[in-house]
C-alpha positions in Angstrom: 92.5 56.0 103.9 88.7 56.2 103.9 88.5 56.5 107.5 91.0 59.4 108.0 88.6 61.0 105.2 85.6 60.3 107.5 87.8 61.7 110.2 89.1 65.2 108.5 85.3 65.3 107.3 84.0 65.3 110.9 86.1 67.9 112.2 86.1 70.2 109.5 81.9 69.8 110.3 82.9 70.8 113.9 85.2 73.5 112.8 82.3 75.0 110.9 80.1 75.1 113.5 82.9 76.7 116.3 84.5 79.0 114.2 83.2 82.9 113.7 81.0 82.9 110.7 83.7 85.9 108.7 86.2 83.3 109.5 84.6 79.9 107.8 85.7 80.9 104.4 89.2 81.5 104.9 89.8 78.5 107.0 89.9 75.0 107.2 90.5 72.2 109.8 93.5 69.7 108.7 94.6 67.0 111.0 95.1 66.5 114.7 98.2 64.9 115.8 99.6 64.0 119.0 96.1 66.2 120.6 97.4 69.5 118.0 94.6 70.2 115.3 96.5 71.8 112.3 93.9 74.8 110.8 94.9 76.2 107.2 94.4 79.5 106.9 94.7 81.9 103.8 96.6 85.0 104.9 98.2 86.1 107.6 95.4 88.6 108.7 93.2 85.4 109.1 95.9 83.6 111.4 96.6 86.3 113.3 92.6 86.6 113.7 92.4 82.6 115.3 95.5 82.8 116.7 93.3 85.6 119.1 90.3 82.8 119.5 92.5 79.7 120.5 91.4 79.3 124.5 87.9 79.9 123.5 88.0 77.5 119.9 90.1 74.7 121.8 87.4 75.0 124.9 84.8 74.5 122.0 86.4 71.2 119.9 86.6 69.9 123.9 83.0 70.3 124.6 82.5 68.8 121.2 84.1 65.6 121.9 87.6 66.8 120.1 90.7 65.5 122.0 92.9 68.7 121.6 94.9 70.7 123.4 96.3 72.9 120.8 96.1 74.6 118.0 98.1 75.2 114.8 97.5 77.9 112.6 98.8 77.3 109.4 99.2 80.1 106.5 98.7 78.4 102.7 99.8 80.7 100.2 97.7 80.1 96.8 98.9 81.2 94.0 95.7 81.6 92.3 95.5 84.8 90.4 92.3 86.0 88.1 93.2 87.3 85.2 92.8 90.7 84.4 89.8 90.5 82.4 91.0 93.5 79.5 88.3 95.8 79.3 87.4 96.8 75.8 88.3 100.5 75.0 86.6 102.4 72.1 86.7 105.7 71.4 84.0 107.7 69.6 83.6 108.8 65.5 84.9 112.0 66.0 87.7 110.8 68.0 88.4 108.1 64.7 87.9 110.6 62.3 90.6 113.0 63.8 92.8 110.2 64.2 92.2 109.0 60.6 93.2 112.6 59.6 96.2 113.0 61.3 97.7 109.5 60.7 96.7 110.3 56.6 99.4 112.9 57.3 101.9 110.6 59.0 101.4 108.3 56.1 104.3 105.6 55.9 105.5 105.8 59.1 105.0 104.3 62.8 103.4 106.1 64.3 100.8 107.0 61.1 100.5 102.6 61.4 99.8 103.0 65.0 97.6 105.8 64.6 95.4 103.7 61.7 94.9 100.8 63.8 93.8 102.9 66.8 90.9 104.8 65.2 89.6 101.8 64.3 89.0 100.9 67.8 85.0 102.2 67.2 
């Protein structure tokens, strides 16, 4: 297992040397099985760009001493969604005063309660 990890690390180093700089953060070299390197990418656009470069990438890998005859590009869908940060919303003093006045007129109603809460966001 340690040997497999060492192989993956060395393949990744070589991959980082030959792949265009713009594609490095979005691609990662994987296993080599039956002289076929699997490259994991984040999305279809990156996969398409790498597929256009396959002949030159294979040649560069072979020059680095990696025994490959083909490259398989695999899109790995990541389910990381950045949580949207809710912006804190505030209203002006003038708007708050106007809302409080309207809330008093609608006192006891659901709308009056909502306006009272809204007027406190100063």
